[in-house]
C-alpha positions in Angstrom: 112.0 87.0 5.5 114.2 89.0 7.9 115.9 86.0 9.5 116.7 84.6 6.0 118.4 87.9 5.1 120.4 88.0 8.3 121.5 84.4 7.9 122.5 85.0 4.3 124.7 87.9 5.6 126.1 85.8 8.4 124.4 87.7 11.1 122.8 85.0 13.1 122.3 85.1 16.8 125.9 84.4 17.5 127.2 86.8 14.8 125.1 89.8 16.2 126.8 89.4 19.6 130.0 90.6 18.1 128.4 94.0 17.2 128.1 95.0 20.9 131.1 97.2 20.6 129.1 99.6 18.4 126.5 100.3 21.2 128.4 103.4 22.5 128.2 104.9 19.0 124.4 104.5 18.7 123.7 108.3 19.1 126.2 109.1 16.3 124.5 106.6 14.0 121.1 108.0 14.9 122.3 111.6 14.0 123.9 110.3 10.8 120.7 108.5 9.8 118.4 111.4 10.6 120.7 113.8 8.7 120.8 111.6 5.7 117.0 111.3 5.7 116.7 115.0 6.1 118.7 115.7 3.0 116.9 112.9 1.1 113.5 114.5 1.9 114.9 118.0 1.0 116.1 116.5 -2.4 112.6 115.1 -3.0 111.0 118.5 -2.1 113.3 120.5 -4.3 113.6 118.3 -7.4 111.2 116.2 -9.4 112.1 112.7 -8.2 110.7 109.5 -9.7 108.0 107.4 -8.0 110.6 104.8 -7.2 112.8 107.4 -5.4 109.8 108.6 -3.4 108.9 105.0 -2.3 112.5 104.2 -1.5 113.0 107.3 0.7 109.7 106.8 2.6 110.3 103.1 3.1 113.8 103.9 4.4 112.4 106.5 6.7 110.0 104.0 8.2 112.7 101.4 8.7 115.1 103.9 10.3 112.4 105.1 12.6 111.5 101.6 13.7 115.1 100.7 14.3 115.6 103.9 16.3 112.7 103.1 18.7 113.4 99.3 18.9 115.6 99.5 22.0 112.7 101.3 23.8 110.1 98.8 22.6 112.2 95.8 23.7 111.6 96.9 27.4 107.9 96.3 26.9 108.2 92.6 26.0 
């Protein structure tokens, strides 16, 4: 399913090579993602969120974590 989504967004193998210029900013994106997830979890803890909100935040957390550790995992393959 993932490749279909990337292709529909025009992010095939050749298209992703143009995003190399963002590599130096990876730590900034990691901090922004972690901060956003922190505030999302604080919102869930403080308020009374719907079940859909809880599922969305936790699925997003898993995706962000997987994408954060992906560069380290690539070295093992």
